C-alpha positions in Angstrom: -8.1 5.2 13.1 -5.7 3.1 10.9 -2.0 3.2 11.9 0.8 1.9 9.8 4.1 1.1 11.5 7.1 1.0 9.1 10.1 -0.8 10.6 13.6 -0.2 9.1 15.2 -2.6 11.6 13.9 -5.5 13.7 12.3 -3.9 16.8 13.8 -4.2 20.2 11.7 -4.7 23.3 11.1 -1.0 23.8 9.9 -0.3 20.3 7.7 -3.4 20.3 6.1 -2.3 23.6 5.5 1.2 22.1 3.9 -0.3 19.0 1.7 -2.6 21.3 0.7 0.4 23.4 -0.4 2.4 20.4 -2.5 -0.4 19.1 -5.9 0.0 20.7 -8.9 -2.4 20.2 -10.6 0.5 18.4 -7.7 1.2 16.1 -6.5 -0.9 13.2 -2.7 -1.3 13.2 -0.5 -2.7 10.5 3.3 -3.4 10.6 5.5 -3.3 7.5 9.0 -4.7 8.2 11.5 -3.2 5.7 14.3 -5.2 7.1 13.0 -8.4 5.5 14.2 -9.1 1.9 10.9 -9.6 0.2 9.2 -6.1 0.2 6.1 -5.6 -1.8 6.7 -1.9 -2.7 3.3 -1.4 -4.5 1.4 -2.7 -1.4 3.5 -0.5 0.8 2.6 2.6 -1.2 -1.1 1.6 -1.1 -0.9 1.1 2.6 0.7 4.5 3.2 -2.2 6.2 1.4 -4.9 4.1 3.0 -3.8 4.7 6.6 -4.5 7.7 8.8 -1.2 7.7 10.6 2.2 6.4 9.5 5.0 5.9 12.0 8.5 5.1 10.8 10.8 3.3 13.3 14.5 3.5 12.6 
């Protein structure tokens, strides 16, 4: 299963541990940090449609 994690803010230790815990060896995980200035919006939309689960972290 492909999981996309979208981060609005830089993750704290708890959020980072949760992301790590959800990332199994069998699953493919990607992280898209929106708090950085150079966001590739087209790639983000493509990633949203190509992943099975999307988790937004605020």
